[in-house]
N, C-alpha and C positions, 0 to 999 in steps of 0.2 A: 228113930230116923237116923240114918248114918250122916256123917259129917258132910259128904259131898252133896247130898240132897238138901241138907240144911242151908248150905252155902248157895245152892241154886235157888232155893225158895226165897232167901233173903235178897238176892239180886233181882228176882222177879218182883218182889214187893217194892224195892227201891225204884225200879223202872216205872211202876204204876203210880208212884207218889210224886214223880217229877211234874212240875207245872210248866206248861208252855205259855210263854207270853209273847206279845207282839207290841212294838212301839209304833204308834201311828205316824205315818209320813204323808206328805202332800200327795193327794190323789187317792188315798185309801178310802174305802167305804166298808161298812159292815159286811156288805155282800161280797166284795172282793177278798176280804180277809177270810170269810167263811169258805169261799171257793179254794183259796190257797191252802188252808189248814184242814178243813173238814171235807173238802171235795164237792160240796154243793152249796150254791147260793141260798137254797131254801133252808139251810141250817143257821142263817144269820140270827134268827131269834134265840138260838142257844148262846151265842156270843153276847147278845143284848142282856139276856137273863143272867149270865155268869158275871157280868160287869155292872149290873143294875142301871143299864142305859134306858132312858125313857124316849129317846129320839135316835135317829140315824146319824145325827151330826156328831162328828168326831173332831177332837182338838189334836192338832199336830203335837207329838211328844207324849201323848197319853199312852200309858202302858195298859194293854188289855190282857186279861186272862183268857186263854183259849181252852174250852172244855175238851175233854178227852174224846177221841173218836169212839 
């Protein structure tokens, strides 16, 4: 593999490894966060699963991991 392709491959790997997080603010719901980052409220369960949430109640200031699209 030539050097240019190696560099492009490394950049692609780094982009996929970045973690998206969201810090909960007043008024946020799991559904509104799913809509904002994942494009559908129906994907709220993915956020719950990624953060080991057992309820939809969120504490202000909590940092949530957002799963990749």
